[in-house]
N, C-alpha and C positions, 0 to 999 in steps of 0.2 A: 670722131672723138679721139683726142690726143692721148699719147702715152701717159702724160702727167695726170690727166683726168682719170684714166683707168687705174693708175697707181693709187690715187686718193679714194677711189671707190672701193678698191680691194682693202685698203687700210681701214676705211670706215666699216666695211662688212666684218673684217676681222675683229675690230673693236667692239662692234655690237654683239658678235658671237661670244667674245670674252666676257662682256658684261652679263650676257644671258647665262653663261656657264657659272659665273660667280654668284649671280642672283639665285640660280637653281641650287647651288651648293649651300647657300645660307638660308634658304627658305625652310622653315621647320617642317619636318615630315610628320605625317599622322602617327599618333601613338597607338601601338598595338594593345588592345584590351580584350578581356573576356566578356562576352555579352550574354545576357539572359533576357527572357521575356516575362513580363507580368502576366500571370495566368489566373484563372478562376478555378478554385478547388476547395476541398475540405481542409480545415485547420482547427486545432484545439489549443486553448490556453490552459496550461497546467503548471504545477510546481512539483518538483521531485527532490528526494533526499534519501539518505541511507539509514538503515535500521537493522533490526533482527527479528526473526520469527520467535514466537512464544506461545505457550499453551494458555488459552483464555481461562479454562477452568482446570485447576490442579487440586487433587484431593489427597490429603495425607491420612493414611490408614493408621489408626492408633490401636493399642492393645486394649480390648474390652475388659480384661481381668488381669490381675497380678498372677504371675506364675512362671513356669519354665517354658521359654520359647524354643520351639524346634527350629532347626536350621532352615532358613528361607531359601527355597530352591529357585525362586524367580530371579531373573536378571534384567538389567536395563534393556528395554526394547521389546520385552515379551508382551504379547497381547493378553488382555484380561477381559472377561465379560461380567457385566453387572449382576450381582446376586448368585453367580454360579462358580466363578473361579476362586479357589481357596488361596489366599495370599500368605497366610500364616496359620500355624497351629500352636496352641498354648495349653500346657498342662496346668490347670488352676491350682494355686496355692490354697492351703487350708484357710477358710474364711474366718476372720475374727468375729468373736461374738458381738452382736450389735445390741446396744442398749435401746430402750424404747424410743428415745429421741432420735438416735441415728437411724433406726429402722423406719421411723416415720418420715424422716428426710429422704431416705432412699426410695420409699414407696411414692412420695410426692414427686421425686425426680422421674420415676417411671410414668406417672400420670402426665407430667408435663411433656415428656418425650412422646407419649402416645398422642397427645393433642397436637404436638408439632408435626407428627406423621400425618394426621388427618388434615391439618392445614396445608401441608406441602402437597398432599394428593389433591385437595380441592383446588389449589392454585394451578397444579398441572392440568386438571380438567378444564379450568377456566381458560388457560392459555391454548389448550387443544381446540376448544370451541372458537377462540379468536383466530386460530390458524385456519380453521375451516372457513371462517367468514372472509378473511383477507385473500385466501386462495380462490374463493368464489369471485371476489372482486377482480383478482388478477385474470381469471378466465374471461370474465365479461369485458374487461378493459382490453385484453388481447384481441377479442373478437371485434370490438369497436375499432381498434387500431388497424386491424387487417382490412376493415371496410372503409377506413379513412375518416371515421367519425370521432376518433380520439387522438390527442396529441402524443407524440413520442415521449414527452416528459411525463405524461400521465401514466403511460405503460411502464416507464422506468421506476416511477414512484410506487406503483402497485407491485412490481417485482421486488423492490427493496423491502416493502412492508411484508410481503410473503416470506422473504428470506429471513427477516428479523423475527417473524412469528415462529418459523421453524426452529431457529436458534433458541428462542425463548422456551419452546416446548422441550428441547433437548436439555437445556439448563435446568428447567423445572423437574424433569425426570431424574436427572442426576441429584438434584437437591432432595427429592423425595427419598432416594437411596441413602443419602447421607443421614437424613432424619431417622430412617429405619435402623441404620447402624448405631445412631445415638440411643435409640430405644433399646437395642440389644445390649449396649453398654450399660444403660441404666438398670436393666433387668439383671445383668451379670453381677451388679453390686450386691444383689440379694441372694445369689446362688453360691453354693460351695461345691467342692468336688463331688459330694454325694448327689447333687442335682444332675450332674452329667454322668453319673454312674461310673466315675473314675476315668471317663474318656476325655480326650483333648477337646478344647473349644476351637472350632474352625472359624477363622476370620475371613469373611467373604469380601470381594471387591465391591465397593459402593457405586462404581460407575464403570462403563465400558471404555476401553482405551488401551494404553500401553504403559508399562512401568518406566518412569523417568528417573527415579532414584530408589535405591535400596538402603534404608537408613539403619537397619539392624539385620545383618546377614547371618552371623554365627549364632549358635545355640547359647542362650544365656537366660538369667533371671531378669524379668522385666516387671515394672510396676504398671498399674492400670493407667492408661493414657499415654504410655510411651509410644512415640512415633515409630512405625515399622517400615512402610514403603510409601512412595508417592506415585500417584497414578494421574496421567494426563489424558484428556479427551482429544484425540487427534482431529476429530471433526470440528472441534472448536479452535483449531489453530488460527492464529492471527499474526499480523505483522505490526510491530511497534516501530514507527518511523520517527526520527528526531528531526523535525522541521525547524527552520529558523523562525523566531517569533513573528517577524514581519510577514512571513508566508502563512503561518498558522492562523493569524487573525482573519484571513480570507477564506478559511475552510469552515465547514459546518457538517454536522452529522447527516448521513444519507447521500453525500456526494459520490459520484462514480469514481473509482480508482482502479489501479492495477499494480501488480507486483512484478518486477522485471529484474534481469540479471541475478536470478536466484540460483543459477547453476543448472536448471533443467530447461527443456525446450519451451519456447514461446513465453507468453506472459500469463499471469494468473489474475482473472478479474476479481475485483474486491469492492467493498463499500466502506466509507468512513463510518466507523462505529462510535468513536468518541474522540473529541479534542480536549485533552486534559487542561483544566483551567490554570494549573500551576506550572510555570516555566522553571528552568534550571540553567546554570552556567556550565558550559563545556569548552575546554580549550582545544582549538583546532590543531592540525598538524603543523601549522605555521606559528603556533604559539599565541594565537589571538583568542581572547575570551569571547564566546558567542552565547547569546541567549537562545535556548532551544526549548521546544514544546513537544511533548510526546503525543503523537497522533496514532490511533489504533485503527488498522484496516482489517476488516473481517473478510477472509477469503471466501470466494464464491465458486460455484461449479462443483463437479464431482471430485471428491477427495482423491480419487485414483490418479487424477492429473498431476497432483503434487504430493504423492505419497512418499517421495524421497526427501521431502523437506521436513526438517525436524526443529525442535526448540533450540534457540541459540544460533541458528544459521544466519549468515549475513544476507540481507536482501536489499533491494532498492524499491521504493514506493513512489508512485506518481498519482496525484489527485487532479482530476480535470475540473477546472473552474468554469470553462465555457467552451462550447463546440459550435462551429459554424460550417455548414455544408457547402456553401457557395461564397467563399471569400476571395477577394483580390489579394494575391500574395506574390512575393518576390523572394529570391534567395536571401538568407540572412546576411551574407557577405556583401550585399549591395548597399546596405545601410551605412551611412557616414554621419558623424556628428556635425551639426550646423548651429553654432551658438548653443542654446539650451534645448534644441529639438533634434529631430532626425531629418535626413535628406537623402536623396539618391542622385547619381549622375545619369540623367536620361539622355539618350542619343537622338539628336534631331539634326537633319541635314548634314550628317557627318561630323558634328561637333558635340562635345559634352556640355550638357546644360544642368547646372546644379538646381535641383527641384526639391523644395521642402515637402515633406509628406507627413500625414498623420498615421501613426502606427498603433495597431491593436495587439493581437496575440503574437507572442514570440515563442518559437520552438528552437530546438538545437539546429535546425536547418532552414527554416522559413520564417518570414515575417508577414503579418497581415497588414495591408495598406488600406486605410479608411479614406484618405483624401490625398490628392496630388497626382495620381496616376490613373490610367485606364487600362483595361485589358489589351494586351498586344504591344504595349510600349516597351522598347528595348532599353535595358539598363545595364550599367557596368558593374561587374562583380569583382570584388576585391580591388578597387582602384588604387594604383600606385601614387607616389608623390608627384609624378609627372602629369597626372590628370588634374586639370584645373577647369574652372568654368570657361567655356568658349574654345578650349583646345580641340584641334582636329583629331579624330580617332578613327581607327579601323579595327575590324574584328580580327582577332588573332586566329590564324589558321590552325 
């Protein structure tokens, strides 16, 4: 082989090497991406919004007689017991002479108040009997659920019914106390100072709870019916959540819920007690008018777990629309918009494949996939603008 041929061979090899280097430099490198895997696990579809805690049953204690009110020693936050705690004392003023017509009206008021007391007590007994019945149903349903013969939903419905029955009995007991106080007020209209032997009239708490407002603190002359203090039943504390109207239409009474971000540890289990039918307009922080609906969540569990929560405190409420124990799910950041639907970038043979998917429940971290993927498929999380269909990708280290 001559020198001329050797030179041409060397030049050709150098040219091929240069072409290979240039081709290597211009060949697109795989895009580094963050990968996740479609997995099977529990997921829940829910809606959440902000609201405040409030007392479900508040009772305003009024003066049963006209007279001189002693200074009220109770303060906001003091606990009171139904029928035993003296919330106020009044020295009755001299009773005006009653003509026959006025006395007849006062006596009729006493009779009506007595009938109201009997009706309230009968209603309390009826609700107590209903509570025994639903608690018996709960025990039987729990036993069947433990044996696998009852659905989980049936157990939740029975527990909700028992909780509602207990709350109804508490409300009826408090209502009976209010009716007894009204009876005392009606009887007081017929009494004068001589009836009490010159002694002050003790005004007792109509319900157990704590003082939320003191409406008359200093000693003064008050007329019959003047509001004195307000008492709230802490066991009836609930959360009033302002949901958007398009979320509220999906809610109904008895749904499972929870209260979170209330300042204490953990979450507070709750049930949807009422979805108010009347909406209202509220201006958001961005100046947008929104239609809101008040949804009342009845707190569940022992009150000791949320004893630090008080009326007017800010809370967040979440209502669960649907629960799935074995759902196919991916991180929420894997979803991208594809036309009018959802899609993900699935990785196959080292390349990104835009795959349309059917989406179910969405949470703040995960998305339920109903169609388009199977368990174990790798997907790209938070794809950048460099990720296109067919682009080579590699997992970011």
